[in-house]
TIPA-694367 format. One record per residue: residue in one letter; chain; x, y, z of N, C-alpha, C in turn; residue number from 0. Coordinates in steps of 0.001 Angstrom, whole numbers. Example, Ala and Ser with C-alpha at 12.3 -4.5 7.8 and 13.67 -1.06 7.14 Angstrom:
2
<A,A,<13190,-5690,7800>,<12300,-4500,7800>,<13200,-3300,7800>,0>
<S,A,<12850,-2250,7080>,<13670,-1060,7140>,<12900,30,7870>,1>
END
This chain:
311
<X,A,<-34972,-6660,11932>,<-34028,-7782,11792>,<-32601,-7265,11912>,0>
<X,A,<-31809,-7853,12782>,<-30436,-7402,12988>,<-29562,-7800,11808>,1>
<X,A,<-28591,-6958,11506>,<-27634,-7264,10444>,<-26489,-8053,11044>,2>
<X,A,<-26228,-9213,10503>,<-25183,-10088,11037>,<-23804,-9541,10701>,3>
<X,A,<-22955,-9397,11684>,<-21583,-8927,11485>,<-20699,-10129,11168>,4>
<X,A,<-20184,-10163,9939>,<-19413,-11325,9498>,<-17921,-11171,9738>,5>
<X,A,<-17485,-10108,10461>,<-16057,-9879,10628>,<-15370,-11049,11327>,6>
<X,A,<-16122,-11776,12186>,<-15515,-12900,12897>,<-15212,-14053,11952>,7>
<X,A,<-15769,-14032,10741>,<-15534,-15106,9772>,<-14290,-14870,8926>,8>
<X,A,<-13615,-13731,9128>,<-12407,-13418,8384>,<-11273,-14281,8938>,9>
<X,A,<-10815,-15256,8155>,<-9837,-16232,8641>,<-8514,-15595,9048>,10>
<X,A,<-8096,-14531,8317>,<-6844,-13866,8664>,<-6944,-13236,10051>,11>
<X,A,<-8075,-12598,10333>,<-8262,-11983,11641>,<-8428,-13043,12730>,12>
<X,A,<-9096,-14145,12397>,<-9269,-15229,13368>,<-7915,-15793,13785>,13>
<X,A,<-7009,-15940,12816>,<-5676,-16461,13108>,<-4928,-15536,14050>,14>
<X,A,<-5020,-14238,13790>,<-4342,-13254,14631>,<-4906,-13275,16042>,15>
<X,A,<-6210,-13383,16160>,<-6849,-13435,17474>,<-6457,-14688,18244>,16>
<X,A,<-6354,-15832,17547>,<-5917,-17070,18202>,<-4505,-16922,18744>,17>
<X,A,<-3646,-16257,17955>,<-2260,-16062,18384>,<-2216,-15257,19682>,18>
<X,A,<-3077,-14253,19783>,<-3121,-13441,20994>,<-3578,-14272,22187>,19>
<X,A,<-4611,-15085,21970>,<-5148,-15903,23053>,<-4142,-16952,23513>,20>
<X,A,<-3335,-17455,22597>,<-2374,-18501,22928>,<-1069,-17935,23463>,21>
<X,A,<-1037,-16601,23703>,<187,-15952,24184>,<1380,-16262,23295>,22>
<X,A,<1165,-16175,21985>,<2246,-16423,21034>,<3331,-15378,21209>,23>
<X,A,<4582,-15654,20803>,<5670,-14679,20913>,<5298,-13381,20211>,24>
<X,A,<5834,-12284,20728>,<5530,-10997,20127>,<5950,-10973,18671>,25>
<X,A,<5121,-10355,17858>,<5438,-10239,16444>,<6615,-9292,16279>,26>
<X,A,<7463,-9564,15318>,<8607,-8694,15074>,<8133,-7327,14587>,27>
<X,A,<8900,-6311,14923>,<8634,-4959,14461>,<9871,-4426,13762>,28>
<X,A,<9797,-3199,13259>,<10889,-2630,12467>,<12228,-2680,13187>,29>
<X,A,<12211,-2522,14497>,<13465,-2482,15256>,<14201,-3825,15268>,30>
<X,A,<13502,-4893,14864>,<14125,-6219,14846>,<14884,-6507,13556>,31>
<X,A,<14903,-5538,12630>,<15542,-5759,11326>,<16643,-4729,11082>,32>
<X,A,<17588,-5106,10244>,<18688,-4216,9892>,<18286,-3357,8703>,33>
<X,A,<18417,-2075,8840>,<18055,-1139,7789>,<19214,-981,6812>,34>
<X,A,<18991,-1194,5516>,<20084,-1044,4541>,<20538,406,4422>,35>
<X,A,<21834,612,4244>,<22358,1971,4103>,<21909,2593,2789>,36>
<X,A,<21848,1773,1741>,<21406,2252,433>,<20402,1264,-150>,37>
<X,A,<19114,1526,16>,<18101,629,-570>,<18302,507,-2082>,38>
<X,A,<17991,-652,-2616>,<18135,-897,-4049>,<16815,-546,-4736>,39>
<X,A,<16902,223,-5814>,<15726,693,-6535>,<15844,359,-8015>,40>
<X,A,<14741,-72,-8605>,<14687,-246,-10056>,<13390,383,-10553>,41>
<X,A,<13462,1089,-11664>,<12268,1646,-12308>,<12364,1354,-13796>,42>
<X,A,<11558,408,-14246>,<11554,28,-15653>,<10276,515,-16332>,43>
<X,A,<10419,1008,-17556>,<9267,1427,-18344>,<8907,267,-19268>,44>
<X,A,<7833,-440,-18903>,<7423,-1609,-19669>,<6045,-2073,-19197>,45>
<X,A,<5480,-3044,-19883>,<4192,-3613,-19499>,<4325,-4322,-18157>,46>
<X,A,<3333,-4132,-17295>,<3426,-4678,-15941>,<3520,-6201,-15919>,47>
<X,A,<2785,-6875,-16791>,<2814,-8343,-16789>,<4159,-8876,-17267>,48>
<X,A,<4770,-8184,-18221>,<6112,-8573,-18661>,<7111,-8394,-17522>,49>
<X,A,<6950,-7319,-16768>,<7826,-7046,-15627>,<7639,-8106,-14547>,50>
<X,A,<6385,-8408,-14224>,<6094,-9396,-13193>,<6626,-10772,-13559>,51>
<X,A,<6588,-11081,-14840>,<7055,-12385,-15295>,<8521,-12640,-15010>,52>
<X,A,<9281,-11586,-14758>,<10712,-11721,-14470>,<11012,-11914,-12984>,53>
<X,A,<10002,-11737,-12134>,<10237,-11784,-10691>,<10134,-13209,-10159>,54>
<X,A,<11009,-13567,-9218>,<10953,-14907,-8620>,<9702,-15097,-7763>,55>
<X,A,<9316,-16342,-7569>,<8199,-16666,-6692>,<8473,-16169,-5276>,56>
<X,A,<7458,-15651,-4619>,<7496,-15272,-3204>,<8698,-14387,-2855>,57>
<X,A,<9002,-13444,-3735>,<10187,-12593,-3557>,<9867,-11194,-3034>,58>
<X,A,<8577,-10900,-2833>,<8162,-9544,-2486>,<7368,-9549,-1180>,59>
<X,A,<7663,-8593,-290>,<6954,-8511,986>,<5674,-7689,890>,60>
<X,A,<5725,-6588,155>,<4549,-5720,34>,<4380,-5279,-1414>,61>
<X,A,<3160,-5389,-1908>,<2800,-4835,-3214>,<1801,-3718,-2948>,62>
<X,A,<2135,-2522,-3391>,<1282,-1355,-3152>,<925,-745,-4502>,63>
<X,A,<-366,-776,-4849>,<-793,-424,-6196>,<-1898,629,-6223>,64>
<X,A,<-1768,1543,-7158>,<-2845,2460,-7507>,<-3073,2268,-9005>,65>
<X,A,<-3808,1219,-9386>,<-3919,859,-10804>,<-4774,1839,-11603>,66>
<X,A,<-4653,1810,-12928>,<-5559,2605,-13771>,<-6999,2191,-13507>,67>
<X,A,<-7927,3145,-13580>,<-9331,2867,-13308>,<-10167,2788,-14584>,68>
<X,A,<-9518,2806,-15743>,<-10216,2739,-17026>,<-11134,3945,-17251>,69>
<X,A,<-10655,5115,-16842>,<-11430,6344,-17013>,<-11008,7129,-18247>,70>
<X,A,<-10116,6509,-19053>,<-9654,7112,-20304>,<-8963,8452,-20067>,71>
<X,A,<-8180,8513,-18961>,<-7408,9716,-18677>,<-6232,9857,-19637>,72>
<X,A,<-5732,8706,-20105>,<-4591,8688,-21023>,<-4532,7308,-21661>,73>
<X,A,<-3539,7094,-22521>,<-3412,5808,-23196>,<-3247,4643,-22245>,74>
<X,A,<-2633,4926,-21068>,<-2428,3847,-20096>,<-3695,3555,-19292>,75>
<X,A,<-4790,4245,-19582>,<-6008,4119,-18797>,<-7210,3696,-19646>,76>
<X,A,<-6956,2910,-20691>,<-8022,2472,-21583>,<-7943,953,-21767>,77>
<X,A,<-8987,242,-21327>,<-9025,-1216,-21443>,<-10423,-1660,-21862>,78>
<X,A,<-10507,-2539,-22858>,<-11806,-3023,-23325>,<-12466,-3915,-22290>,79>
<X,A,<-11672,-4798,-21661>,<-12196,-5678,-20620>,<-11294,-5548,-19399>,80>
<X,A,<-11665,-4658,-18512>,<-10795,-4289,-17397>,<-10479,-5480,-16492>,81>
<X,A,<-11487,-6214,-16070>,<-11247,-7283,-15102>,<-10465,-8432,-15720>,82>
<X,A,<-10633,-8654,-17015>,<-9842,-9685,-17692>,<-8366,-9308,-17646>,83>
<X,A,<-8088,-8031,-17855>,<-6706,-7536,-17758>,<-6212,-7585,-16317>,84>
<X,A,<-7039,-7134,-15366>,<-6637,-7113,-13964>,<-6371,-8518,-13430>,85>
<X,A,<-7121,-9499,-13920>,<-6940,-10878,-13458>,<-5524,-11373,-13723>,86>
<X,A,<-4921,-10923,-14816>,<-3569,-11353,-15162>,<-2563,-10883,-14124>,87>
<X,A,<-2641,-9582,-13758>,<-1651,-9108,-12791>,<-1986,-9518,-11356>,88>
<X,A,<-3259,-9790,-11077>,<-3593,-10313,-9755>,<-2997,-11702,-9540>,89>
<X,A,<-3074,-12550,-10559>,<-2487,-13884,-10462>,<-971,-13811,-10279>,90>
<X,A,<-335,-12909,-11022>,<1110,-12748,-10902>,<1482,-12163,-9542>,91>
<X,A,<650,-11247,-9047>,<906,-10664,-7735>,<875,-11741,-6651>,92>
<X,A,<-75,-12658,-6765>,<-157,-13748,-5791>,<1107,-14609,-5840>,93>
<X,A,<1582,-14865,-7036>,<2771,-15719,-7201>,<4014,-15095,-6575>,94>
<X,A,<4229,-13805,-6782>,<5482,-13180,-6337>,<5434,-12744,-4873>,95>
<X,A,<4247,-12722,-4269>,<4118,-12258,-2889>,<4596,-13331,-1914>,96>
<X,A,<5318,-12912,-884>,<5795,-13847,137>,<4630,-14327,995>,97>
<X,A,<4856,-15375,1761>,<3787,-15924,2603>,<3384,-14957,3707>,98>
<X,A,<4289,-14059,4089>,<3970,-13069,5127>,<3594,-11723,4514>,99>
<X,A,<3473,-11699,3186>,<3292,-10444,2471>,<1864,-9938,2380>,100>
<X,A,<1753,-8698,1885>,<453,-8038,1736>,<361,-7356,380>,101>
<X,A,<-873,-7245,-111>,<-1164,-6535,-1358>,<-2178,-5448,-1052>,102>
<X,A,<-1814,-4202,-1359>,<-2712,-3065,-1201>,<-3126,-2586,-2592>,103>
<X,A,<-4433,-2406,-2795>,<-4938,-1909,-4081>,<-5879,-730,-3820>,104>
<X,A,<-5503,443,-4321>,<-6399,1598,-4277>,<-7457,1440,-5364>,105>
<X,A,<-8626,2027,-5126>,<-9658,1943,-6151>,<-10867,2784,-5788>,106>
<X,A,<-11967,2531,-6477>,<-13195,3259,-6217>,<-14393,2378,-6508>,107>
<X,A,<-15545,2758,-5982>,<-16767,1988,-6226>,<-17870,2893,-6751>,108>
<X,A,<-17482,4057,-7253>,<-18478,5018,-7707>,<-18708,5001,-9211>,109>
<X,A,<-18060,4087,-9922>,<-18153,4103,-11377>,<-19419,3401,-11865>,110>
<X,A,<-20097,4019,-12815>,<-21392,3511,-13275>,<-21276,2493,-14396>,111>
<X,A,<-20275,2639,-15234>,<-20134,1792,-16422>,<-19462,469,-16051>,112>
<X,A,<-20033,-630,-16505>,<-19509,-1954,-16152>,<-18094,-2174,-16659>,113>
<X,A,<-17690,-1450,-17692>,<-16356,-1671,-18242>,<-15282,-910,-17464>,114>
<X,A,<-15715,-3,-16583>,<-14765,789,-15820>,<-14097,-45,-14737>,115>
<X,A,<-12955,441,-14271>,<-12236,-260,-13220>,<-12902,-31,-11879>,116>
<X,A,<-13508,-1056,-11324>,<-14262,-932,-10093>,<-13661,-1850,-9036>,117>
<X,A,<-13432,-1315,-7841>,<-12837,-2102,-6776>,<-13724,-3276,-6373>,118>
<X,A,<-15027,-3119,-6520>,<-15938,-4223,-6211>,<-15677,-5411,-7127>,119>
<X,A,<-15453,-5133,-8422>,<-15148,-6211,-9362>,<-13844,-6907,-8997>,120>
<X,A,<-12849,-6120,-8567>,<-11560,-6702,-8181>,<-11724,-7572,-6937>,121>
<X,A,<-12484,-7095,-5957>,<-12736,-7889,-4752>,<-13460,-9188,-5106>,122>
<X,A,<-14465,-9083,-5966>,<-15223,-10269,-6375>,<-14308,-11280,-7053>,123>
<X,A,<-13462,-10800,-7967>,<-12551,-11718,-8658>,<-11568,-12350,-7671>,124>
<X,A,<-11002,-11531,-6771>,<-10023,-12050,-5813>,<-10649,-13105,-4909>,125>
<X,A,<-11885,-12876,-4516>,<-12564,-13802,-3594>,<-12916,-15133,-4262>,126>
<X,A,<-13367,-15090,-5504>,<-13867,-16304,-6143>,<-12877,-16965,-7107>,127>
<X,A,<-11790,-16258,-7441>,<-10873,-16825,-8429>,<-9415,-16857,-7978>,128>
<X,A,<-9140,-16404,-6759>,<-7777,-16469,-6231>,<-7841,-16981,-4793>,129>
<X,A,<-6666,-17150,-4191>,<-6586,-17585,-2801>,<-6290,-16432,-1859>,130>
<X,A,<-6363,-15204,-2359>,<-6154,-14040,-1504>,<-7206,-13979,-403>,131>
<X,A,<-6805,-13448,759>,<-7707,-13231,1879>,<-7818,-11727,2117>,132>
<X,A,<-9012,-11236,2310>,<-9236,-9816,2556>,<-9171,-9543,4055>,133>
<X,A,<-8229,-8684,4468>,<-8071,-8333,5880>,<-8857,-7073,6229>,134>
<X,A,<-8686,-6032,5439>,<-9326,-4742,5711>,<-9703,-4032,4426>,135>
<X,A,<-10730,-3212,4517>,<-10954,-2163,3536>,<-10586,-858,4234>,136>
<X,A,<-9657,-130,3668>,<-9185,1120,4256>,<-9895,2282,3575>,137>
<X,A,<-10436,3176,4367>,<-11124,4344,3847>,<-10223,5562,4005>,138>
<X,A,<-9847,6166,2892>,<-9072,7406,2920>,<-10061,8565,2851>,139>
<X,A,<-10221,9254,3973>,<-11182,10352,4067>,<-10453,11687,3953>,140>
<X,A,<-10962,12555,3123>,<-10370,13883,2971>,<-11479,14932,2912>,141>
<X,A,<-11159,16133,3392>,<-12147,17203,3450>,<-12188,18028,2168>,142>
<X,A,<-11095,18027,1434>,<-11039,18822,203>,<-11358,17950,-996>,143>
<X,A,<-12274,18382,-1839>,<-12648,17597,-3007>,<-13538,18396,-3946>,144>
<X,A,<-13977,17760,-5027>,<-14814,18406,-6021>,<-16245,18561,-5501>,145>
<X,A,<-16899,19626,-5937>,<-18312,19802,-5600>,<-19163,18975,-6558>,146>
<X,A,<-20446,18782,-6223>,<-21335,17981,-7063>,<-22764,18499,-6922>,147>
<X,A,<-23557,18298,-7969>,<-24947,18747,-7961>,<-25936,17612,-8249>,148>
<X,A,<-25437,16519,-8847>,<-26319,15400,-9201>,<-26129,14190,-8286>,149>
<X,A,<-25226,14295,-7330>,<-24993,13216,-6370>,<-24269,13816,-5168>,150>
<X,A,<-24132,13042,-4084>,<-23435,13519,-2894>,<-21946,13625,-3207>,151>
<X,A,<-21374,14780,-2960>,<-19963,15021,-3276>,<-19076,13995,-2583>,152>
<X,A,<-18174,13410,-3344>,<-17314,12360,-2823>,<-16190,12939,-1971>,153>
<X,A,<-15957,12338,-813>,<-14894,12777,82>,<-14064,11611,609>,154>
<X,A,<-14039,10537,-144>,<-13176,9441,283>,<-12816,8552,-904>,155>
<X,A,<-11744,7796,-721>,<-11366,6734,-1641>,<-11128,5484,-813>,156>
<X,A,<-11120,4342,-1472>,<-10923,3080,-771>,<-9622,2409,-1190>,157>
<X,A,<-9146,1558,-314>,<-8030,671,-648>,<-8310,-653,49>,158>
<X,A,<-8037,-1753,-610>,<-8227,-3062,20>,<-6874,-3655,387>,159>
<X,A,<-6866,-4371,1503>,<-5653,-5027,1996>,<-5875,-6537,1897>,160>
<X,A,<-5128,-7167,988>,<-5210,-8600,760>,<-3924,-9275,1237>,161>
<X,A,<-4042,-10499,1709>,<-2869,-11256,2137>,<-2896,-12647,1510>,162>
<X,A,<-1742,-13274,1540>,<-1591,-14598,931>,<-1818,-15710,1953>,163>
<X,A,<-1501,-15434,3213>,<-1652,-16449,4254>,<-2024,-15772,5563>,164>
<X,A,<-2347,-16578,6556>,<-2706,-16049,7868>,<-1496,-15560,8661>,165>
<X,A,<-298,-15810,8156>,<919,-15414,8852>,<1455,-14080,8346>,166>
<X,A,<581,-13187,7928>,<1035,-11927,7359>,<1721,-11047,8408>,167>
<X,A,<2689,-10266,7943>,<3423,-9337,8794>,<2599,-8074,8998>,168>
<X,A,<2521,-7608,10232>,<1806,-6361,10524>,<2447,-5706,11731>,169>
<X,A,<3036,-4533,11524>,<3721,-3804,12590>,<2870,-2601,12990>,170>
<X,A,<1923,-2817,13879>,<1044,-1744,14326>,<1806,-658,15070>,171>
<X,A,<2822,-1066,15848>,<3556,-88,16658>,<4183,1025,15812>,172>
<X,A,<4547,698,14582>,<5236,1680,13737>,<4300,2773,13228>,173>
<X,A,<2989,2549,13336>,<2043,3528,12787>,<987,3961,13811>,174>
<X,A,<1233,3689,15077>,<288,4126,16098>,<203,5653,16125>,175>
<X,A,<-960,6162,16473>,<-1201,7603,16542>,<-1088,8053,17994>,176>
<X,A,<-242,9026,18301>,<-74,9460,19698>,<-1376,10009,20295>,177>
<X,A,<-1620,9678,21555>,<-2732,10253,22294>,<-2358,11670,22744>,178>
<X,A,<-3342,12516,22901>,<-3104,13781,23597>,<-2924,13446,25080>,179>
<X,A,<-2427,14370,25880>,<-2222,14105,27300>,<-3519,13699,27984>,180>
<X,A,<-4604,14377,27626>,<-5889,14081,28248>,<-6430,12731,27780>,181>
<X,A,<-6275,12448,26492>,<-6718,11152,25960>,<-5940,10011,26612>,182>
<X,A,<-4636,10201,26777>,<-3798,9159,27377>,<-4198,8932,28834>,183>
<X,A,<-4456,9993,29558>,<-4861,9867,30956>,<-6134,9027,31073>,184>
<X,A,<-7098,9300,30209>,<-8360,8554,30235>,<-8167,7115,29776>,185>
<X,A,<-7334,6917,28745>,<-7115,5568,28211>,<-6432,4667,29232>,186>
<X,A,<-5519,5231,30011>,<-4805,4427,31008>,<-5722,3995,32148>,187>
<X,A,<-6858,4649,32290>,<-7831,4257,33305>,<-8744,3135,32820>,188>
<X,A,<-8727,2886,31514>,<-9583,1859,30931>,<-8947,482,31162>,189>
<X,A,<-9543,-311,32013>,<-8992,-1617,32389>,<-8982,-2604,31232>,190>
<X,A,<-9735,-2316,30168>,<-9767,-3218,29012>,<-8530,-3070,28138>,191>
<X,A,<-7788,-1979,28309>,<-6640,-1691,27461>,<-5333,-2084,28133>,192>
<X,A,<-4404,-2564,27332>,<-3070,-2907,27823>,<-2276,-1619,28018>,193>
<X,A,<-1885,-1284,29256>,<-1182,-23,29512>,<83,150,28678>,194>
<X,A,<828,-945,28486>,<2074,-870,27718>,<1800,-442,26284>,195>
<X,A,<790,-1046,25672>,<435,-681,24297>,<-207,703,24227>,196>
<X,A,<-992,1020,25247>,<-1666,2316,25260>,<-659,3458,25231>,197>
<X,A,<435,3304,25952>,<1463,4344,25985>,<2143,4531,24633>,198>
<X,A,<2103,3488,23806>,<2706,3580,22472>,<1854,4411,21515>,199>
<X,A,<562,4537,21829>,<-346,5255,20943>,<-1523,4389,20558>,200>
<X,A,<-2443,4969,19804>,<-3664,4247,19447>,<-3631,3722,18015>,201>
<X,A,<-4419,2708,17785>,<-4592,2152,16444>,<-5224,3224,15548>,202>
<X,A,<-4649,3480,14367>,<-5205,4522,13497>,<-6554,4156,12883>,203>
<X,A,<-7016,2951,13119>,<-8265,2402,12568>,<-8174,2295,11047>,204>
<X,A,<-9260,1881,10418>,<-9244,1732,8959>,<-9832,2945,8247>,205>
<X,A,<-10048,4039,8986>,<-10474,5304,8380>,<-9368,6323,8603>,206>
<X,A,<-8719,6731,7521>,<-7557,7617,7611>,<-7917,9004,7090>,207>
<X,A,<-7885,9992,7957>,<-8164,11372,7544>,<-6845,12042,7154>,208>
<X,A,<-6604,12078,5884>,<-5383,12658,5322>,<-5787,13487,4107>,209>
<X,A,<-5355,14726,4064>,<-5759,15615,2984>,<-5249,15183,1619>,210>
<X,A,<-6043,15457,594>,<-5594,15234,-780>,<-4525,16269,-1129>,211>
<X,A,<-3780,15986,-2186>,<-2769,16930,-2633>,<-3419,18003,-3502>,212>
<X,A,<-3391,19233,-3040>,<-3889,20334,-3847>,<-2948,20591,-5016>,213>
<X,A,<-3425,21376,-5966>,<-2614,21671,-7143>,<-1310,22352,-6815>,214>
<X,A,<-1279,23110,-5721>,<-62,23825,-5335>,<711,23128,-4218>,215>
<X,A,<381,21867,-3944>,<1063,21117,-2891>,<2555,20986,-3195>,216>
<X,A,<3376,21111,-2154>,<4825,20990,-2318>,<5246,19565,-2661>,217>
<X,A,<4335,18599,-2486>,<4645,17202,-2842>,<4434,16929,-4323>,218>
<X,A,<3687,17768,-4999>,<3300,17529,-6383>,<4504,17384,-7313>,219>
<X,A,<4458,16322,-8152>,<5503,16126,-9165>,<4920,16123,-10573>,220>
<X,A,<3594,16262,-10691>,<2975,16378,-12008>,<2057,15258,-12424>,221>
<X,A,<2048,14159,-11696>,<1174,13040,-12063>,<-265,13331,-11640>,222>
<X,A,<-1263,13027,-12491>,<-2660,13400,-12186>,<-3283,12670,-11011>,223>
<X,A,<-2804,11472,-10655>,<-3424,10715,-9560>,<-2441,10455,-8423>,224>
<X,A,<-1529,11363,-8190>,<-512,11200,-7166>,<-1115,11100,-5772>,225>
<X,A,<-669,10098,-4993>,<-1129,9911,-3621>,<-179,10607,-2642>,226>
<X,A,<-707,11093,-1507>,<140,11744,-501>,<1171,10781,82>,227>
<X,A,<2332,11300,396>,<3390,10502,1013>,<2900,9867,2310>,228>
<X,A,<2119,10600,3091>,<1669,10123,4399>,<888,8814,4312>,229>
<X,A,<82,8663,3279>,<-684,7423,3118>,<241,6251,2814>,230>
<X,A,<1140,6461,1850>,<2054,5383,1461>,<2993,5027,2613>,231>
<X,A,<3422,6030,3376>,<4277,5774,4541>,<3610,4806,5514>,232>
<X,A,<2341,5036,5793>,<1639,4194,6758>,<1567,2747,6266>,233>
<X,A,<1375,2568,4975>,<1296,1216,4414>,<2656,530,4413>,234>
<X,A,<3675,1262,3987>,<5027,688,3911>,<5548,344,5301>,235>
<X,A,<5343,1222,6276>,<5867,1000,7618>,<5148,-126,8353>,236>
<X,A,<3857,-303,8104>,<3097,-1323,8838>,<3134,-2699,8185>,237>
<X,A,<3313,-2756,6869>,<3182,-4035,6155>,<4482,-4549,5551>,238>
<X,A,<5560,-3792,5685>,<6881,-4277,5265>,<7866,-3916,6357>,239>
<X,A,<9069,-4451,6268>,<10073,-4184,7296>,<11372,-3730,6636>,240>
<X,A,<12253,-3066,7356>,<13516,-2603,6773>,<14276,-3736,6091>,241>
<X,A,<14712,-3480,4880>,<15456,-4490,4127>,<14593,-5411,3300>,242>
<X,A,<13271,-5314,3424>,<12380,-6154,2619>,<12126,-5494,1269>,243>
<X,A,<11448,-6224,385>,<11215,-5751,-978>,<9767,-5310,-1139>,244>
<X,A,<9601,-4102,-1663>,<8282,-3540,-1954>,<8149,-3399,-3465>,245>
<X,A,<6965,-3680,-3973>,<6723,-3663,-5414>,<5553,-2752,-5758>,246>
<X,A,<5746,-1930,-6782>,<4653,-1134,-7342>,<4787,-1185,-8849>,247>
<X,A,<3916,-1982,-9508>,<4031,-2104,-10964>,<3069,-1185,-11705>,248>
<X,A,<2493,-228,-10970>,<1813,931,-11568>,<2426,2163,-10913>,249>
<X,A,<3708,2341,-11113>,<4503,3289,-10327>,<4007,4724,-10423>,250>
<X,A,<3460,5112,-11582>,<2905,6456,-11712>,<3878,7544,-11321>,251>
<X,A,<3570,8250,-10238>,<4400,9364,-9792>,<5672,8906,-9083>,252>
<X,A,<5732,7645,-8676>,<6926,7137,-7994>,<6929,7366,-6495>,253>
<X,A,<5779,7696,-5913>,<5710,7967,-4472>,<6137,6760,-3646>,254>
<X,A,<5775,5558,-4078>,<6162,4349,-3344>,<7688,4239,-3293>,255>
<X,A,<8356,4538,-4390>,<9813,4505,-4408>,<10412,5520,-3454>,256>
<X,A,<9846,6715,-3441>,<10328,7767,-2531>,<10231,7325,-1080>,257>
<X,A,<9081,6758,-711>,<8878,6320,670>,<9824,5176,1024>,258>
<X,A,<10037,4265,94>,<10932,3131,358>,<12365,3598,617>,259>
<X,A,<12815,4591,-131>,<14153,5136,100>,<14233,5728,1504>,260>
<X,A,<13215,6492,1883>,<13197,7142,3198>,<13104,6134,4336>,261>
<X,A,<12417,5004,4105>,<12154,4032,5167>,<13048,2798,5118>,262>
<X,A,<14012,2760,4196>,<14956,1646,4158>,<14390,348,3629>,263>
<X,A,<13550,437,2598>,<13032,-752,1905>,<13555,-763,479>,264>
<X,A,<13849,-1944,-51>,<14199,-2079,-1460>,<12914,-1979,-2275>,265>
<X,A,<13007,-1465,-3494>,<11768,-1202,-4230>,<11876,-1523,-5709>,266>
<X,A,<10893,-2286,-6181>,<10737,-2612,-7595>,<9626,-1742,-8169>,267>
<X,A,<9954,-922,-9162>,<8973,-19,-9776>,<8870,-289,-11265>,268>
<X,A,<7652,-201,-11774>,<7414,-398,-13202>,<6224,442,-13614>,269>
<X,A,<6277,990,-14814>,<5140,1730,-15355>,<5285,1778,-16870>,270>
<X,A,<4164,1854,-17564>,<4197,1916,-19025>,<4399,3342,-19536>,271>
<X,A,<4271,4324,-18640>,<4402,5731,-19013>,<5845,6191,-18818>,272>
<X,A,<6471,6667,-19888>,<7865,7108,-19819>,<8062,8267,-18852>,273>
<X,A,<7002,9027,-18598>,<7093,10163,-17685>,<7389,9743,-16244>,274>
<X,A,<7207,8466,-15933>,<7466,8013,-14566>,<8905,8268,-14141>,275>
<X,A,<9828,8167,-15083>,<11227,8470,-14770>,<11391,9918,-14329>,276>
<X,A,<10712,10823,-15019>,<10788,12244,-14682>,<10116,12515,-13333>,277>
<X,A,<8963,11904,-13106>,<8265,12088,-11835>,<9136,11619,-10663>,278>
<X,A,<9768,10461,-10843>,<10606,9914,-9776>,<11793,10835,-9502>,279>
<X,A,<12386,11372,-10554>,<13514,12301,-10391>,<13088,13541,-9611>,280>
<X,A,<11868,14005,-9862>,<11361,15167,-9132>,<11173,14853,-7654>,281>
<X,A,<10745,13622,-7358>,<10632,13212,-5956>,<11997,13285,-5269>,282>
<X,A,<13021,12796,-5944>,<14369,12808,-5359>,<14821,14239,-5120>,283>
<X,A,<14540,15121,-6058>,<14894,16542,-5899>,<14168,17148,-4700>,284>
<X,A,<12896,16791,-4529>,<12122,17304,-3396>,<12697,16798,-2071>,285>
<X,A,<13119,15539,-2040>,<13717,14980,-832>,<14996,15731,-477>,286>
<X,A,<15783,16056,-1487>,<17024,16799,-1253>,<16733,18188,-699>,287>
<X,A,<15712,18833,-1235>,<15339,20169,-756>,<14894,20134,700>,288>
<X,A,<14311,18999,1099>,<13855,18833,2482>,<14983,18393,3408>,289>
<X,A,<16189,18245,2854>,<17344,17842,3647>,<17359,16384,4014>,290>
<X,A,<16622,15553,3268>,<16546,14126,3593>,<17731,13330,3061>,291>
<X,A,<18536,13912,2179>,<19744,13273,1665>,<19488,11833,1221>,292>
<X,A,<18646,11641,209>,<18293,10269,-212>,<19475,9496,-788>,293>
<X,A,<19774,8366,-171>,<20844,7494,-657>,<20232,6173,-1098>,294>
<X,A,<20502,5790,-2332>,<19973,4540,-2851>,<20832,4060,-4006>,295>
<X,A,<20694,2783,-4301>,<21438,2151,-5397>,<20449,1810,-6501>,296>
<X,A,<20455,2581,-7572>,<19516,2325,-8666>,<20155,1392,-9687>,297>
<X,A,<19465,312,-10001>,<19958,-676,-10958>,<19018,-734,-12155>,298>
<X,A,<19433,-1461,-13199>,<18674,-1480,-14457>,<17906,-2774,-14707>,299>
<X,A,<18384,-3898,-14179>,<17750,-5182,-14484>,<17296,-5896,-13215>,300>
<X,A,<16355,-6819,-13384>,<15836,-7601,-12259>,<16953,-8435,-11634>,301>
<X,A,<17799,-9026,-12471>,<18906,-9826,-11943>,<19823,-8977,-11078>,302>
<X,A,<20139,-7773,-11542>,<20981,-6863,-10761>,<20313,-6509,-9433>,303>
<X,A,<19028,-6313,-9510>,<18278,-5926,-8303>,<18415,-6984,-7225>,304>
<X,A,<18064,-8236,-7541>,<18082,-9270,-6515>,<19492,-9658,-6102>,305>
<X,A,<20442,-9488,-6999>,<21832,-9717,-6638>,<22287,-8686,-5610>,306>
<X,A,<21921,-7421,-5847>,<22293,-6351,-4923>,<21578,-6483,-3592>,307>
<X,A,<20304,-6887,-3623>,<19542,-7050,-2380>,<20116,-8155,-1515>,308>
<X,A,<20641,-9198,-2135>,<21142,-10356,-1389>,<22549,-10140,-826>,309>
<X,A,<23211,-9097,-1274>,<24595,-8851,-792>,<24611,-8313,628>,310>
END
């Protein structure tokens, strides 16, 4: 019996395909927007729901989250009813997200205990209790990882890409992967491919081979679950545009803030762990060492943030 492929039933993808068939105007890309000279940044140490409650409706273009998984790594990672807690910030995320916006959530599906934070539970809740639409599941594949003897050693993590409407922003050109000379020569012979797009590079697909951060990685700032800059860059560049607002209310190491400064996006950061301020400062120091000369306007309140962004 054949397994039915339900990808054609994804309404967000159907909308995008219709736009292509109808020869709709080209979607805007990063080059169509003005990049701010000094992105506005805020990092508040507080409860995420309290922080979200201060944000205006539809004020954020991209929400990029690596939430606690309820693995009891620290005080910020212990919840009696994980999905009940997650439902609160998912509802708020939907409210503050723009109609063209996207929500990225990192997670895992390997947890055995029902009380643990499981991406499957989050997907189930989003599908049956919110109006979010699932566009992609992104697989982060890495070769370096822990060994195992009682199960197959894990070499990937997942992230889900949710949107609020079918009109979501997606700039594929900003994250295309260059072909080798030989690959490009062969691709240009393929009559099914658009030569203009082919020359720009290939779609990175939803499987991203990017190494994990080793203990001695030069990117390390001390946070136990820090994500590589390269992963966050791909998300920020493809799903937000220069001058737009990116939100991470589980800021952790502050990598999202670092990428936003480098890519000219305004950024709202929040975390309950006071160490996030120190982690973020270390990111800025690392950027300076790399000669990136990070320029940004750090403010203290939500009102200051949106006032500065609107100027």
